[in-house]
N, C-alpha and C positions, 0 to 999 in steps of 0.2 A: 241537938237534933238527932233523932234516932235514924239508924242506917237501915236501908232496905236489905232483904235477905240476900240478893245478888251481891250487893256491896260488902256485906258481912262475909260471904263465902270467898269473895276475892281478897279481902283483907286477911283472911285466915291462911291463904297460901303464901309461904315465904318467898321472898324474892330470890331469883336465880343468881348465884354468885359464881363467876368464872373460876374454875379450878386450875391452878398452875400444876403442870405435870412435874413429878419428882425429877430431881437432877440425874437420877440413874437411868431414866428413860431417854433413849436417843431416837430422834426422828429420822427415819430412813426414807429417802426419796425414791419413788417408783422408777425403775429403769426406763419406763416408757418416756418419762419426762427428764431423765438425767442428761446432763451435758456430755457424759461419757458415751452415750448411745445416740449420736445425731441421726435425725431423720434422713433417710436416703430415698431418692426416687427410684423407680423401676429401671432396671438396666435394659438398654435396647439390644435385642437379640438379632432382629432382622431389620436392618436399616432401610433397605430398598424394598419395602413391603407394600402390597396393595390389598384391598378388600373388595369382594364382589358379592352383591346381593342379587341372587338369581330370581327371575320371574318368568313364569310360563305364559303370561298374558301378553304383555307388551314388550318391554325391553329389560335390560339389566342396569343396575346402578354400580358404579365403580368409584372407589375412593383411592386417590393417588396423592402422595406428598409431592408438591411442586418445589417446596423449599423446607427448611427446618421449622418454619413458622406458619406455613400455608399448606392447607389440605384442600384438594379439589375433588368434588363429588359431581359426577356427570351421569346422565342417563344415555345408554347406548342401545342400539337395536340388537335383536337376537337372531336375525337372519344371517345366512352364511356370508354374504358380502360385507355386512356390518361387522360380523365377528372377525373376519380377516383384517378389517380396517383398525378396529380398536385394539386388537391383539398386537398389531405392529406399533400402535401408539404406545402401549405399555412397554414394549421392548425399546423404543426410542427414548423413553424417559428413564431408562436404567432400572426398571423393575426386575428384580431377580426371583421373587417369590410372591405368591398370591394365596390368599385364604378365601374359601367359599364354602357355603353350606351344602350338604348333600340333600338336595330338594328333588324328589322324584327321579326322573332321568334327564332333567334339563342340564345337569352339570356335566354329562358325559361328553358332548361335542366341545364344550368350553374347555374341559380338562384336556382332551386330546389336542386341541389347537394350541393351548398354552404349553403343553409338554413338548409338542413338535418343534417349537422355536427355542426350547431350552429353559423355560421358566419353571421353577419348582412350584408345584401345586400342593396346598394343604387342604385336603377334603375333610371338613370339620363336621362333627356331630352337632346338629342344631341345639341339642340340650346343653352342650358345653358353652354355648355363646349366648343363650337367651335367658338363663336362670339368674337374672338380675332384677330385683324389685325396684319399682319406681321409674323404670326407663320406658318411655313411650315407644309404641310399635310403629315404625315408619321405615320405608325402604331406604331412604337416604341415610337415616340414622343407623340402620343396620349395617350398611356398607362402611360407614365411619367406625362403628363399633368393632366390626371384624378387622379392619385395618389396624386399629389401636391395639386390640388384643394380640394380633399376630405380630405386630412390631415388637412387643415386649415378651414374646415367646410364651404366651399364656394359652395357646391352642395346640392341640395334639392332632397330628394328621392321621386319618383313617387309612387302614391297609387296603391296597389295591394290587392285584397281581401284575406282573410285568407285562409289557406290551405283547410279547410273543405268546403268553399264556392266556391272555384275554379272549382270543377267539375260541380256545378250548373251553373256557368257562361259559361262554355264550352257547356253544354247541351242547355242552353237558346239561345246562339248565333247560334249554329248549327240549332236549331229549327227555328229561324228567317230566316236563309238562305234557309231552306227547304220551308217555306211559300212563299218566293220570287220566288223560282224555280217553285212552283205550279202556281203562277201567270204568269210566263213566258210560262209555258206549255199551259195555257189557251189562251194566246195571240197567240201562234203558231197555235192552233186549229182555232182561228178566222181568221188568215191569210190564212190558207188552204181553209176555207169555202168561204172567200171573193174572192179568186182566181177562185173558181168555181161558183161565183155569187150566193151563197147560204147564206142567211143572217138571220138566226133565232136569232142571238145575237143582231140584231138591234131592235127586238121586245121584247126580254126577258131582264130582269134586269141584268142577268149575265148568261154566258154560262155554268159555272160550277155548276149551280143549278140542281135540279132533272130533270126538263123538258129538259134542254139543254144537259145534259150528256146522257139521254135516246135517244135523237135524234142523237147525235154524234155516239153512239154505234150502233144504227140501221143502219146508213150510212156505218159504217165500216163493219158491217155484210153483206152488199150487198143490203139493201133496197133502192129503188130509187123512189117509188111511193109517191108523195107529200101528198096525202090524208092519207096514212098509217102513214107517218112520222108526219103529223099534229095531228094524233090521240093521240100521246104521250103528247099533251099539257095538262098541269094541269088546273083544273077548276078555279084556283085562278089567272091565267094569265090575264093581262089586254087586250091583243089582242084577236081578234076573230079567229075562225078556218079558215075562208077564208083568212085572212091576213097571218096566219101562213102557209097555203098551198102555197100562192104566194111566200113567202120568201124561201120555200124549193124547189122551181122549179129552176133548174140551169143546168150547164154543168158539169156533173160528169166526171172526168178523173182519170185514175188508179193511175198515179204517185202522184196526189194531194191527193187522198184518202189514199195512203200509208203514205204520210206526216202527214195526219190527224190521222192515226192510231198510228204512233210513238209518236206524241204529246199527244194523249190520254193515251198511255202506260206510258209515263213519268209522267203525272199527277197522275195516279193511284199509280205508284211506289213512288213518293215523298210523297203522302198522307199516304201511308202505313208506310214510314219512320217516319213521324210525329207521328203516333200512337205509334210506338216503342219507340221513344224518350220521349214521354209523360209518358210512363210506367217507364222509367229510372228516370225521374224527380220526379215522385210521390214516388218511392222507396227511392230516395235520401232524399227528404224532410222528410219522415217518420223516416229515420235513424238519421237525425239531431235533431229531437225533443226528448228531454230527458223524454220520457214517454213510458209506455208499449204500444205495438201495439193494444191490446184490448181496452185500455183507449182512444187511438187516434181514433180508429174506432168508438167508442161510441160517442165521441165529434163531429166527422165529420158527423155522421149520424143525430145528433140532431141540426146541425148548420143551421142557417136561411139564410146564404148567397146564392144568386142565382148562378146557374152554368153559366159559360161563354157561350156566344152565338157566333155563326159564323160557317163557314164551316170547319175551322181548329181548333176550340176550343177544349180543352181537355175535357174528359168525367168525370174526378174526380173533387172534390171540392177544387179548388186551393186556394181560399180565406181562407178557414178554416185552411188549413195547414200553410199558410203564417202567419196567426194570432197566431197560436200556437207556431211558431218558433220565431216570433218577440216579442210577448207579448203585442203588440198593433195592432190596426186594421187600416192599411193605406187606406183601401177602403172607410173610412169615409171622406177622403179628396175629394174635388171636382175634378171630371175628372179622378180619379184613380180607375180603375177596377181591377179585379182579376189578369189578365195577366200582366198589368202594374205593379202591386205590386210585382209579381214574378220577373219581369225584374229588378226592382229597387233593390230588395234583391240580385239578382245575380250580379249586377254591382257594388253596393255600400256596400255590406255586412251589418252587424247589428250594428257596432260600429261607432257612429257619433262623438265620442270624438277625432277622428283623425283631425277634423277641429275645430279650436278654436271657431269660430263664424259662423253664417249662411252666412255672407258675404264671408268668406273664402270658404265655401261650394259652393256658387254660382260662385265664381271665378274659382274654380276647374272645375266645370261643363262647364264653358265658356258662361254663360248666365247672369252674373253680369256685370254691367257697370264698365269699367276701366277708372278712372279719370286721365286725363293728365293736370296737373296744372303748369303754369309758370307765375311768377309775380303776384300770387294771382288770376289769371284768369283761368277758366276752358277752356282749348283748345279743349278737346274732351272727350266724355263719352261713346264711343262705346264699344261693347263687343270685346274680343280678337278673332282673327281668329281661326278657328277650333272649333269642338264641341265634347263633350263626348257622348258615347252611352246612358248614363243615361239621359243626357240633351234632347236627342231625345224623350225619354219616357215622360219627363215633358212637352215637346212641344205638344206631342200627347194628354196629359191630358188637356192642355190649349185649344187645338182645339175642344175638346169635349164640353166645357162649353161656347163657344163663343156666342151661341144663347140661353143659359139656363137662367132660371128665378132665378139667384143667384147673390150674391154680386160680386163675381169674374166675372161673365158674364157682369154685369153692368160696372165693372172696365175696362174690355177689350173694351167694346163698346165705353166708354168715351175716352180711349186713342187712339182707332183706328181712331176716327174723328180728333184728334189733331196731332198725329205723324205717322199715317199709320198703316195698319194691321200687317205687319211683325214685326215692333218694338213693337207693342202692344201685339202680341203673345209671344214675348220673355219676356216682362215684366210680363205677366201673368204666364208664366212658371216659372219665377224666384220667384214669390210669392208662387206658389205651392211647389217649391223646399224648400223654407224656412219653410213652414208649415210641410213638411215631415221631415226636419231636427229637428225641435223642438218636433215633435211627437215622434220620435225615441230616441232623447237625453233626453228630459225633460218630456216626457209623456203628453205634452199639446195637448188636443183634440181640434178639429175644431168645432166652433159654427157658424152655418149659420145665417147671419143677414137678408138676403133677399134683394130684389132690393129696396123696399121702405125705409128701415132703412139705407141702404148704401147711397142712394141719399140724405136722410135727413142729414146724417153725413157729406157728401161732401158739402152740402149747408151751413152747419154751419161753416165748415172750410173756405169756400169762404167768408162768412160774416166776420169772424174774420180777415182774411187777408185784406179785404176792410177797416175795422175799423182801423187797424194798419196803413195802408197806408194813410188814411185820417188824422189820428192823427199826423203822421210825417210831413204832409204838413200844419198843423194848422187848420184843419177842423174837423167837427164832423159828423159822419154818423147817419142819422136819418131815420126812417121808414116813407114812404109816407102815407098820409092820405087815 
């Protein structure tokens, strides 16, 4: 019988014969399955741990270990009486530490209530707890998951200033918001003037100066004569009176003047609130300094620091109070003024030992390069996404010194040519942050080298690198005649 083509092709293929490995080849068992490396469970770090899943709608879910084999998950209320009740319940069950996610502002009263009775709180970044594939999203499961991760020490607590510095942080952030609202009110005034084709802000450096606000107030009061309005021009203005008179000739309309009036009232109101909050900040700083008020007043009166400049600058000596509170003077660092020093104190507190090294400090701020290495090759060295409010202050300090005749100014300009201005700004801010870290932690003062010494130091580094490169290639670097 003749075979089909498929049968013939199958018969042509030889049968597979198992090959016996040579005697010289030894089978090596993977360490993963070797008896010498027994599988170990995770080590319990926090025995009396609890997990809380916060919710802003109804209540919170709490996971507490009742025994070594039993875990209880319960839903509790978020009102103040409920909060006091279940916080006492956690204390009675021997809970010593709690992990919860930073969700909006709902965690703040819970954090304060737990901290008040002596329970250590781990405020956790939600990204650190939720990046697990295949796990369903449920409030009860989230509480259990937080408790489990915290029990085995797999969560890192976020930084929060000490209890005495938190009011200062709240005041400072509120003041920053008020300054922004003042700027918005000025822009609303400019918009109303532009719609009436009245443009004094095109000739003045800023509309919220003395001349600009006098003109705006006169327009609100009913003055329409360009000559009388131009008479409010300060003698230091760069424009002439004729140019000012032309810019104040326009089409006045009642509804736009009303908008101008409301924007002006907002500006005055926000400015008054800034003055009130400055008084609160000054009183708080004095209360935190461990000295008598009379001694503080004497030291501040004899202090040589300049008062802050600007339209919204405080009237008290900010730098003197910050130096008395910190024990060191951060305004000696390049780019850091009195207001920046106050903001850094409010955002970072006084204790720099929370971060083991200056690199940890920069990574926390989000301005340190994050190295991604694979196979011994650096794939990326970008900074992580997101930025801390204190990092914004260091970036502002870096922006101050970009054109200065300092070593850091020369450092920024050298990097800006090679890697661009944004990255150079971040690198300069990182340098200032490390200086601030060592100033507060180790008391290391900053010594300004100047542009010439910095450039000479950089030239020597380049020559050393060239000599090393030439030597590795079998050559010797010699100076030209």
